[in-house]
C-alpha positions in Angstrom: 92.2 85.0 109.9 89.8 87.9 110.5 90.1 88.7 114.2 90.0 92.0 116.0 93.7 92.7 115.5 94.5 96.4 115.3 98.2 96.3 116.1 100.6 95.1 113.3 102.1 92.6 115.7 98.7 90.9 116.1 97.7 90.8 112.4 97.9 87.6 110.3 101.1 87.6 108.2 102.4 85.7 105.3 106.1 85.9 104.4 107.6 84.5 101.2 111.3 83.9 101.7 112.3 82.6 98.3 110.9 80.6 95.3 109.9 77.6 97.5 109.5 78.6 101.1 106.9 80.8 102.9 105.5 81.1 106.4 102.1 81.9 107.9 101.6 83.4 111.3 98.1 83.7 112.8 96.5 84.1 116.2 94.9 80.6 116.1 94.1 80.5 119.8 92.7 84.1 119.9 95.0 85.2 122.8 96.0 88.4 121.1 99.5 87.1 120.1 100.6 85.6 116.8 101.4 81.9 117.1 104.8 80.6 116.1 104.9 80.9 112.3 104.3 77.7 110.3 107.0 77.4 107.5 105.8 75.7 104.4 107.7 74.5 101.3 106.3 74.0 97.8 106.7 70.5 96.4 110.2 69.7 94.9 108.9 69.3 91.4 110.4 71.0 88.3 109.0 74.4 87.7 107.0 74.7 91.0 107.9 78.1 92.4 106.8 81.5 93.5 108.2 84.4 91.4 110.4 87.0 92.9 111.5 89.5 94.0 112.1 88.3 97.6 111.3 88.6 100.4 107.6 89.3 100.1 105.6 90.3 103.2 101.8 90.4 103.4 100.0 91.7 106.5 96.2 91.3 106.9 94.2 93.7 109.1 91.0 92.8 111.0 89.0 93.0 107.8 91.3 90.8 105.9 92.7 93.7 103.9 96.4 94.1 103.2 98.3 96.8 105.0 101.9 97.9 105.1 104.3 98.0 108.0 102.7 101.3 109.2 99.2 99.8 109.2 98.2 101.8 106.1 95.9 99.9 103.6 97.6 99.1 100.4 97.2 96.7 97.5 100.3 94.6 96.8 101.2 93.5 93.3 99.9 90.0 92.4 101.9 87.0 93.6 102.7 84.6 90.7 102.9 80.9 91.5 103.8 78.5 88.8 104.3 74.8 88.0 105.4 72.9 84.9 102.2 73.6 83.0 101.6 77.2 83.7 101.1 79.9 86.4 98.5 81.7 88.4 98.4 85.2 89.8 97.1 85.7 93.3 95.5 89.2 93.4 94.7 91.0 96.6 91.7 93.3 96.3 90.9 96.5 98.2 87.9 94.8 99.9 89.9 92.0 101.5 89.1 89.3 98.8 91.7 87.2 97.1 91.2 86.3 93.4 93.3 83.7 91.6 93.6 84.1 87.8 95.8 82.6 85.0 99.1 84.4 84.5 102.2 84.3 82.4 105.0 82.4 84.2 107.9 84.6 84.9 111.4 83.3 85.9 111.7 83.5 89.6 114.5 85.7 91.1 116.7 83.2 93.0 
């Protein structure tokens, strides 16, 4: 979500808790406050997982670019998501774009 958030507590956030669960928090109603995070689980199929280490936290500024906890722009390492037939790397670019490319599947830290 690209809103006019300038404070870390107002910026869209994705938190990856472990190999199967993550949450998304956005300001869906544009009131300046993040909504209650939506927790999502990956399907319970063999090999479907996010690679560690955990936890992973992603914060997106008003331009959709990733920032750290001090609101400094940074490019996190790719996030690897796999299933029984392979894996994909989710890369975060400096200009706020996300690119998905094939990747080698690593064993997730549990």
